[in-house]
Legacy VTK file of the C-alpha trace (Angstrom):
# vtk DataFile Version 3.0
C-alpha trace
ASCII
DATASET POLYDATA
POINTS 166 float
34.062 163.472 110.292
34.482 159.760 110.329
31.180 159.082 108.589
31.685 161.637 105.679
32.281 159.614 102.498
35.659 160.192 100.703
35.375 160.601 96.988
38.176 159.489 94.648
38.372 160.737 91.048
38.825 157.268 89.528
35.868 155.754 91.350
33.287 158.320 90.425
31.308 159.170 87.186
30.862 162.615 85.734
27.100 162.351 86.069
27.141 161.338 89.690
25.423 163.867 92.068
25.911 164.069 95.836
23.215 165.517 98.193
25.500 165.338 101.096
28.833 166.630 102.358
31.802 164.843 100.928
35.554 164.831 101.343
37.924 164.663 98.386
40.714 162.150 98.434
44.225 163.542 98.540
44.911 162.687 94.949
41.620 164.159 93.821
42.238 167.351 95.832
45.813 167.639 94.351
44.499 167.237 90.875
41.709 169.845 91.448
44.387 172.214 92.921
46.764 171.768 90.010
43.981 172.303 87.483
42.846 175.545 89.225
46.393 176.825 89.497
46.939 176.083 85.721
43.665 177.851 84.904
44.807 181.008 86.773
48.217 180.831 85.043
46.603 180.583 81.595
44.228 183.349 82.365
47.197 185.696 83.177
49.260 184.557 80.247
46.295 185.012 77.848
45.928 188.572 79.127
49.626 189.195 78.442
49.295 187.663 74.988
46.313 189.945 74.240
48.741 192.980 75.006
51.262 191.467 72.698
48.713 191.706 69.838
47.893 195.236 70.838
51.690 195.896 70.543
51.780 194.173 67.133
48.951 196.224 65.578
50.280 199.429 67.353
53.698 198.668 65.633
52.024 198.242 62.221
50.244 201.587 62.742
53.451 203.415 63.806
55.320 201.946 60.752
52.483 203.186 58.475
52.504 206.639 60.019
56.381 206.876 59.704
56.103 205.664 56.154
53.340 208.244 55.161
55.246 210.945 57.007
58.419 210.413 55.016
56.402 210.098 51.800
54.851 213.424 52.510
58.119 215.113 53.336
59.656 213.889 50.113
56.634 215.011 48.058
56.700 218.331 49.841
60.455 218.662 48.863
59.568 217.978 45.273
56.671 220.380 45.208
58.729 223.100 46.883
61.401 222.680 44.250
58.660 222.939 41.550
57.151 226.108 43.092
60.562 227.802 43.793
62.055 227.123 40.409
62.660 230.387 38.599
64.206 228.899 35.440
61.173 226.669 34.634
63.127 223.425 34.836
60.755 221.880 37.373
58.715 219.767 34.888
61.819 217.855 33.888
62.751 217.548 37.593
59.377 216.160 38.477
59.416 213.585 35.629
62.961 212.520 36.437
63.195 209.195 38.224
65.191 208.765 41.508
68.786 209.400 40.619
72.136 209.759 42.345
71.363 213.331 42.993
68.339 212.486 45.127
68.482 212.693 48.923
69.172 209.335 50.752
65.668 209.593 52.322
64.037 209.753 48.987
66.133 206.867 47.674
65.182 204.739 50.698
61.533 205.586 50.289
61.674 204.761 46.575
63.425 201.418 47.384
60.788 200.506 49.982
57.890 201.366 47.803
59.272 199.545 44.595
60.205 196.454 46.535
57.579 196.111 49.274
54.682 198.478 49.156
53.560 198.363 45.602
54.446 194.890 44.076
52.127 192.004 44.418
53.095 188.661 46.067
52.153 186.606 43.036
51.044 187.540 39.565
51.326 191.064 38.038
48.352 192.990 39.444
47.150 193.072 42.966
43.583 194.204 41.857
43.289 191.009 39.912
40.554 188.779 41.409
41.184 185.089 41.986
38.141 183.218 43.408
36.508 186.518 44.403
39.607 187.705 46.371
42.250 190.128 45.487
45.980 189.367 45.849
47.646 191.332 48.514
50.704 193.463 48.076
54.036 192.305 49.600
53.794 194.487 52.578
50.188 193.319 53.313
51.384 189.671 52.845
54.262 190.401 55.395
51.712 191.768 57.913
49.345 188.900 57.426
52.133 186.124 57.706
53.574 187.951 60.663
50.209 187.949 62.400
49.474 184.306 61.745
53.013 183.295 62.823
52.702 185.287 66.035
49.317 183.642 66.644
50.616 180.225 66.183
53.683 180.877 68.297
51.614 182.218 71.222
49.152 179.335 71.051
51.971 176.927 71.111
54.131 178.141 73.903
53.472 177.893 77.660
50.707 175.274 77.027
50.205 173.244 80.190
48.586 169.876 79.619
48.610 167.024 82.101
46.678 163.710 82.663
43.529 164.308 84.636
43.140 167.977 84.085
39.836 168.974 85.392
LINES 1 167
166 0 1 2 3 4 5 6 7 8 9 10 11 12 13 14 15 16 17 18 19 20 21 22 23 24 25 26 27 28 29 30 31 32 33 34 35 36 37 38 39 40 41 42 43 44 45 46 47 48 49 50 51 52 53 54 55 56 57 58 59 60 61 62 63 64 65 66 67 68 69 70 71 72 73 74 75 76 77 78 79 80 81 82 83 84 85 86 87 88 89 90 91 92 93 94 95 96 97 98 99 100 101 102 103 104 105 106 107 108 109 110 111 112 113 114 115 116 117 118 119 120 121 122 123 124 125 126 127 128 129 130 131 132 133 134 135 136 137 138 139 140 141 142 143 144 145 146 147 148 149 150 151 152 153 154 155 156 157 158 159 160 161 162 163 164 165
């Protein structure tokens, strides 16, 4: 053991190769151990962050399903009122906008569609091309911004950097 060379991090080059058994100095071993522990911690946190993104997209899908379900229920209510109308007043009822007599659910869906789902972020038409790209609607822009903000936040937190990381 006495004739085995001790290698220190500061006294070696990256391209140096050893063809014999070596011992690491205490500081070099501590640095390598810390680097390995940080790598394991980062692997676990990256796995958790991946599940956060699964949850994000799952939440987006759930909200879309709920929105479409409520829209279908409201449209079904309107269609049933049209089909069950015995006095032929239904065409006037269908062309009527959301009024005070409408159900709270239909007013909420109307508010959501007119303020978030249909309007464009900038301009007046979301099908309008600007540099070969279309402008997203407000709800699409909210989802995109939320995704980017979540990505930046998860890339910024819990980031372990230290001098001499191997």
